[in-house]
N, C-alpha and C positions, 0 to 999 in steps of 0.2 A: 417578455421572458424574464428580464432582470427584476421587475416588480414581484413576480411570482416567487423567485428565489429568495428575495428579502423577506417576504411573508412567511415562507417555509422556515427560514433561519430563525425569525422571531419566535415562531411556534416551538422550534427546537429548544431555544434558550428558556422559554417559559417552562417547558417540561423539565429541563435540567434544574430550574429553580425550585421545583416542588409544586405539588398540586395545590397546597394551601396558601402559597405566597401570591399576593396580588401585585401585579406589575402595572404601574401606571404609565411609564414611558421608558424609552430605551435610552441608555446613557450614550454619551459621545463615543466612549471607547467601544461600546457594543455596536454602535453604528459603523465604526471603522471595520470591526470584525465581520459584520454582516456584508458590508460592501466588498471586502476582500473575498469572502466566500462566494459572492454572486459573480465575481469577475474571474475567479480562478477555476480551472477544470477540476472536477472531482475525480480523484484517482481511486480506482477500485482494483482489487486483485483479480486476475483472470481466473475463471473456474478451473479447478484442478481436474484434468481428465484422467480417467482410470487407465493405467498402463498395463496392457496384457503382455506378459513376457512370452516370447515364442518358445515352444517346447524344445528342449535340448535333445538333439538326435543322438541315438546310441550308435556306436560304431560296430558294424557287423550284425548280421541277422542270427537269431537263435536257430538251433539245429532243426526244429520242427517246421521252419519256413522252407519252402522249396520252390524251384523253378527249373524248367528243362531248356537249357541253352542249346541253340543250334550247334551241330557239329562243326559247321564251317559256313562262312558267308563269302560271297564273291567280292573281289577287289572292285572298288568304286560302286558297289551296290548300295542303293539308298534303302536303308532299313532302320526302323525305330527300335528303341529299347524294348518296347512291348513285344514287337515281332521277334527280337532276338531271344527273349526269355521264354516265350511260348507259354505253356501251362504253368500257373503259379498260384499260390494261396496268399500272396501279398498284394497290396495296392501300390502300384508304382506311380509316384507323383509326377515324375519327369518322363513318363513312358513314351511321349511323342517326340522326344529328342532323337535326332539321328546319331547313330554311332559312327565312329571314325573308321572308314574302310579304305583310306588312301594309301595304305602300305600293307604288304603281306606279312604273315607271321602272327604270333601271339600279341594281342592287344588287350587293353583293359578299359572298362567304362564304369562310372560311378552312378549308382541308382539311389534315389531318395524314395523311401517307401514307408508305408504304415503296415504294421502287423499287430493284431489284437490291441488296437488303439495306442500303440507305441510307435514313435517315429524312429526310423533307422537310416543310416547311410551305409551302403554296402558296395564293395567293389567286385565286379564280375570280370572274368577273363573269357575271351573268345578268339577264334582263329579266323584270319582272313586269308583266302587262297585265290590264286589265279589259275583257273582251269581252262582258259580260252587259248586256242591255238593261234600262232601268228597268222597274219593276213598277207596274202600274196597280191601285191598291187600291180605288178608287171611280171608276168610269168616268163618273159623272154621269147616266147614263141619259138621261131627258128632264128636264133641269134647269129650274127655274122661277126667274124674276127678276121682282120687282114693278116695274111700270111707273113710271118716274120716278126709279128708284134707279140708283146706279153699278153697272156690271157688272165683276166680278172673277172670272175663270174659276177661280182658285185656291180660291174659296169653294165651288165646285160639285163639285170632284173631289178625289181623294186619290191620291198617288203616292209612290214611294220608289225608291231605287237601292241595289244591294248594297254599293257602295263610296262613292259621292259623297253627302255629306250635304245638298247644296244643288243638285240637278239643276234645270235651267232649263225653264220652261214657256212655250210660244208657241202661237199658233193662227192659222189663216187663216179668213177669213170676216168678215162684218160683223154686229154686234149693236147695234141701235138701241133703247135702253130707253125712248125717248120714244114709241114706237109699239108697240102690242100686236101680237104675232104670233110665228111660229115661225122661228127663225134657225138654219140648219144651219151647223156649223163643223167644222173638223178641228183637233184638239189634238195637240201634239207635246211630249214630254218628252225632253230630251237631257242626258246626264251629262257629266262632265268629260273622259271618254275618247272622246267623240263617238258613243257608242251612243245610239240613240233609239228611241222607241216612239210610234206615231201611231194615232189612232182618231177616228171621227166621232161626233158627238152633236148633239142639238138643244137650243137654248136657247129656252125659252118665256117671252116677256115677257107678263105678265098683270096685270090690274087688282088681283086679289086672289089671294094664295098659296093653293093647295089645302090642305085640312086632311086629316090622316090619318084613315081610317075603320077602326075596329076591328070587324071581322066574324069574328074568329077563334073557333073552337069551344073551349070549355073542357073540361078533362079532370079528372074527379074522382080523388081519391087511391085510392079503392077500385078503380076501373076500371084505373088505372095499375098498381097492384100485382098485380092479377089478370092483366093482359096480359103482364107481364114477369117473373112469378114463376119462380123457378128455385133450384137448389141453391146456387149461388155468387153470389147477389145480395142486396143490402140496399137499402132505399129510404129516401130522405131529402129534405130541402128546403134551400134557401139563402134567407136573409132579410136585409133591411136596414130602414131607417126607412120604406120604402114599404109594408111590411106592417103598420105601426102597432103597436098593443098586441096581443101574441100570447098566447093561452092555450096554453101548452106542454103542460099536462096533457092537454088535448083533442087536441093534435097527436100526442102519444105514444099515446094511446088509439086514434087512427085508424090506427095501424100504422107510423108514422114512427119510424125508429131513430136518425137523426142529423140535425144541422142545422149548416150552414156559415153563419156570420154575418159581415156586414161590420163590421170594427172601425172603419173610417173611410175617408176619401178624401184624396187629395193633388193639389192643383193648384199652389198657391204655398206652402201650409202644410198640415201634417197636421191634419185636422179629424175628431174622433171622431164616429161615427154616434150620433145622439141616443138611440137605443134599444139601443146595444151593451151597456152595463153591465147593463141590465135583462134583455136577451135572454140574456146569458151566465149570469146568476144563475138565471133561471127555467128555462132549458133544462137546466142541470146538475141542478137540483132535481127536474126531471121524469124524470131518468134517461136523457136523450138523450146520445149521443156528440156532441162539439162540435169545431168547427174555425172558423178565421177567414180572412178575405181583406181585402186592401187594394186599393181602386180607385185607381190611381195614373197620373199623367201625367209622372212623373219622366223627365228626359232627360239627366241628367248623373250621373257616378259619385257626386258629393257628395250629390245628392238621394236616390239609391238608398240610400246608407249612412245618411242621415238617416231615411228610411222604416223601415229595418230596426231602427235604434236605438230609434225611437219605438215600434214594435211590441213590442220586447223590454221596454222600460221600462213600457209599458202592461200587458203580461202579468205582469210582476214575478215571474217564476218559475212562473207557473201552467202546469200541464200541459194539453196538447191531445191530442185523439184523431186529429187529421189534421195534415199539414204546413201551414205558412202559405202561403196562396195569393197568387201574384203575378198581379194582374188589370190588364193594360194592354191597352186595347181602343179607344183613340181614333184610329181609322184613317181616319175620314171625310175629314179634311184633314191627313193625317199630316205633310205637308211643312212645316207650321208649326213643328214641333219641331226641324227642322234636324238630323235623325239619318239615318244610313244603316240599312239592314236589319241589317247587321252590328253597328252600334252598339247597337241595342235588344236583340238576342240576347245581346250581351256584358253588358248591364245586368241581364238576368235571371240570368245565371250569377253575376254579382257579388252580386245579391240573395240567391241561394241560399247563396253562401259566407258572406255576412254573417249570415244567419239561423243557419247552422251554428255560427258563432263564438259565438252567444248560446244555443246548445243546442237549436235547432229546425231542422227540415228544411223544404224549400220544394216547392211544386207550381205548375205553370204552368197557367193557365186560358186557353183561347182557342177560337174557333169553328173548324169544319172548314175554312172558306175560308182563314183565316190560318194554321192549322197546315199546310196544304198549300202556301201561296204566300208565307209570310213567315217563319215560325219555322223555325230549323234543327231537326235531329233531336236533341231533348232527352230522348230515351227513358231516359237515366240518372236522370231525375227523374220523379215521378208526373205524369201528364197528366190534366187535367180538360177533357173535350171538350164543347163546346156545339154541338149540332146539332138543330134543332127539326124533327123528322121522326119518323114511327112506326118506321122501320127505318134506322139510319144505315149509310151505305156508306163511311164513313171507314176507310181501310185501315191507318192508322198505329196505334201502340201508345197505349192510353189506359186509365186506371184507374177513371174515373168519367165518366158521361155525363149531361149536363144535356139532357134530351130535350124539355122544354116549359117555356115561361115563362107558360103559361096554365093552371096547375094550381089546383085547389080542394081545400081540406082543412079539416076541423073545427078551430076555434081561430083561423083567419085569415079576416078578412072579405073581403079582395080576392084578387087573383091571387097565385100563388107559383110559383117555379121548382121543377120536379120532377127528382130525380136518382136514378140507379141506380149503386150502388157494387158493383164486381166484387171479391168477397172472395178470389179466387185471384190477385189482382194485388199490386202493391207496397204498397198501403195496409193490408193485413191481415197 
């Protein structure tokens, strides 16, 4: 390579000396120059690329440009700019962007569009409205109040709104708690947009509150597994401190293949289930697949993040056979938490994101009633359905079914929840 460079340099010097000049030899100074050229990199200017300036957008469309904006869009509705504008004679460059529908009232969005080969930036206004009535989660049925105590209807019922976190409760009728009797009233829940839901119920003032009677039939694990046997199912249980000290070897020998256990609960602080550590150790030693759940009443992002962090720290890298279960089910007087339906749905998604950041996935647990009437479509996540019936008619997607809370199995003295895992779903 060096010899070739020297020859090329000599040829260049010859050319510089003129075509008629005969060169017999190269001088010492020329040799030094050639050697330097041969050993030094040749610097060249990079080619200059043509710079195309982006066209400058004009602010505001001309009068002859038009679009027909929807009169109103629903709060939390997923709608693109193109869908908002409707019929138009402009080409919207950012037409697939979702508009902000997270609050009611007049909102604005910026569109980037071309009209007659000119680029424009234009601001459009649109109205976001809440037209959905509040949801009654617990109608109260025939509510009971002990004679001589104060009457607070909010203690007897549960309600929520899709948008308003503090809908207002009123009622018509009279309740005299100093006199025993049945008092018919009409309750009304009204949200901040003026949507309301009303219903009738009876308030029973009694000397002594009635006690719940347990006359439920029990279901043996043998009968349970025989009834629902199939090619794509496995059978398991879920447990907490209420099952006491469990003989997991006996549980396994009874035909159980997995156990979901409560790690703990959260009201104001995370509290570990007193049997969790023992349950985890013994269940794994018996060869059972294991999963965990947290029973939580968290109602803020900070609390949900705290729940997820506590779970991760408690697991300390331990592998699970199931996603971590988010168990939020305190709907009896839901309004006390000052959350909207949207708020709690968002908290579940935050929980799932937080668990993923710690290396775990998440699963939602809920009953048929609340999966139908409260939770959004979270079918991107595994769903654990609770529906205590012989044949569920829930039509949504679910991966595990808790079909009874009155199960009996060897190794547990009292009742236990019975679960069917569908092995052709997301959990396998």
